[in-house]
C-alpha positions, -999 to +999 in steps of 0.1 A: +000+000+000+029+024+007+043+019-028+008+024-043+003+056-024+038+069-033+032+062-070-002+081-069+015+111-053+043+111-079+018+110-108-003+137-092+027+160-089+037+152-125+002+160-138-001+192-118+033+205-131+025+192-166+057+172-166+062+149-196+083+122-179+091+108-145+126+093-140+133+069-112+171+067-110+194+050-085+227+064-072+251+054-044+229+071-017+194+061-028+169+066-056+162+100-071+128+109-085+131+135-113+105+152-134+111+164-170+097+198-170+098+219-202+126+197-215+147+200-183+151+173-156+143+186-121+148+167-088+115+161-071+122+136-043+147+110-029+140+075-016+160+048+000+172+019-021+147-003-004+118+020-010+129+026-046+130-012-053+095-016-038+081+013-060+096-002-092+084-037-083+049-023-077+048-006-110+061-037-128+034-057-112+004-035-119+015-030-156+019-068-162+057-068-165+078-098-154+088-088-119+116-113-117+133-101-149+158-075-141+184-082-168+166-069-199+145-038-207+107-041-206+079-018-218+042-016-208+014+009-205-012+014-178-041+038-170-046+055-137-077+074-124-068+107-106-096+129-093-121+125-122-094+123-149-076+095-166-038+094-170-021+071-195+014+061-185+040+044-206+066+025-185+101+016-196+126-003-174+163-004-180+189-025-161+218-005-146+249-015-125+232-004-093+196-015-098+168-012-124+158+023-135+124+032-147+110+060-168+073+069-170+059+089-199+028+107-187-002+114-209-031+131-191-064+124-210-075+159-220-089+175-251-062+183-277-050+219-279-060+237-311-033+245-336-036+282-328-028+274-291+002+253-300+018+276-326+037+308-316+028+325-349-008+323-362+002+321-399+019+288-392-013+274-377-032+285-409-007+266-431-010+235-409-048+236-413-044+239-451-022+207-450-046+186-429-076+194-451-059+180-482-080+152-498-050+130-504-013+128-503+015+123-478+022+147-449+053+143-427+059+157-392+095+158-382+116+166-352+137+150-325+122+131-295+103+155-272+096+181-299+059+177-296+052+157-328+025+136-312+007+166-298+007+184-332-005+152-349-035+148-326-044+185-329-043+182-367-067+153-365-091+171-342-091+200-367-099+176-395-127+159-375-144+192-368-151+196-405-164+162-416-173+127-405-146+103-418-130+070-411-097+080-395-074+051-386-041+051-367-012+027-363+008+036-332+036+021-311+021+024-285-012+042-286-001+072-265-035+088-259-071+077-268-092+100-289-129+098-296-137+094-333-105+076-342-099+039-348-066+033-331-045+002-335-014-007-315+017-023-329+026-056-314+057-070-330+057-102-308+023-110-323+034-102-358+016-068-360+043-045-374+037-011-391+040-028-425+016-057-418-008-035-399-009-009-427-017-037-452-047-047-431-058-012-425-060-004-462-088-030-465-109-012-439-120+017-461-100+045-444-103+082-454-072+092-435-044+070-423-020+079-395+013+060-392+030+066-359+065+066-373+082+057-406+111+035-394+122+013-422+121+007-460+090-014-459+069+011-439+081+040-461+072+021-493+037+011-480+030+047-468+039+061-502+018+034-519-012+042-497-009+079-506-007+071-543-040+051-540-059+082-530-057+083-492-044+111-471-015+096-450+002+114-421+033+101-404+062+112-383+099+110-391+130+116-370+147+144-390+162+177-380+148+197-409+123+195-438+150+191-464+167+163-445+133+145-444+132+143-482+168+128-482+159+104-455+129+089-474+150+086-505+177+068-485+150+044-473+145+034-509+115+056-519+116+065-556+121+102-560+094+106-587+068+087-566+077+108-535+074+141-555+040+129-568+024+121-534+042+144-509+019+173-500+038+189-471+067+184-446+067+200-412+097+202-389+091+215-354+107+224-321+094+235-288+108+268-273+104+283-238+084+315-237+096+345-217+080+345-183+061+377-176+069+374-139+105+362-136+137+378-149+157+346-145+148+310-146+113+302-133+108+282-101+086+251-101+059+271-084+059+297-111+058+272-139+029+255-122+008+286-124+017+298-159-009+288-185+015+290-215+051+279-209+061+266-243+051+271-279+060+254-311+078+267-341+070+250-374+091+250-405+066+241-432+077+230-467+047+229-492+036+240-526+062+258-547+089+257-520+084+219-518+090+215-555+120+237-554+134+216-526+131+185-548+151+203-575+178+213-550+178+179-533+214+170-542+227+205-541+239+225-511+208+238-493+216+275-495+192+304-492+169+289-465+143+268-481+117+271-468+120+309-464+104+308-429+127+281-415+133+274-378+163+297-375+144+326-390+113+320-368+135+318-337+151+351-345+117+366-351+104+354-318+134+369-300+130+402-318+094+404-308+102+396-272+084+363-270+115+342-266+147+347-245+181+349-262+189+318-241+168+298-266+191+310-294+221+296-275+202+263-270+189+259-305+202+286-329+238+277-329+233+240-331+231+216-360+194+211-353+186+245-367 
């Protein structure tokens, strides 16, 4: 009961602070509980080794993991009821030299934010809406882990569903959040349900819009392009630092350039940036972050229409001149000039290879 109560308190705090992850990490002195808050890990609590082991064993038990297996990583998902709301939690264990570590990805069940609430600049939200209301084609959402790709994806789907009744089907690994109006299927590689095999079955179910959680390999890339060529609208995510790199990545995965040029309707690369706090001159405390309604916004580099075709023409040439014109580096400078973003964000993103 003590471990169950501790777990509930940890999840309550994570949800209240809108933390994306909870890390349970051992060290020589005990076990540290850390929260990933706006991309940064912040210490929240410390337990003894014994209490930490009990907490991890409890979470493995309630999620259906093998409690006795401590030598290999395990992944599961659970749901937790907290004061009239449901929280979906993805658990991942990893063996370390001291003891097992565990990371929880927290997904509170709540209505998806609108695109205008997510985007820092309204014109970008308008372009995203234009993309999602395409009748067919392939749309790619790119960015590193933690850039908000899943949040953007669900917001796009909600925007689409407000306009029409359609059969929207998703293939996800795992299903990170449940949404009314979607037919959501979870990848289970042990049972033979991969992105490729699931997509083949999905195409026989009369979909209007297909969502593929991630394009990971040659087979999934080929089937995604084939589905788009058959008249469906296909949306997927891809790990790529920019829109132009996404084109090269798909061609490296064996997609024919002519086929890709025919079906690709738009590519979106995004990053999350911290907004300037209206109350603090330095870094915000946890208590300040807890009370701020808007702490982070998304910048979207959108490649579509004429710029997309120009990107295909320059695919094997040095990418000079900033295609698209409103790329992430330009948008970051604009946000700093308007006072929305601190210059600290330029040091974090602007000078790196990511932008």
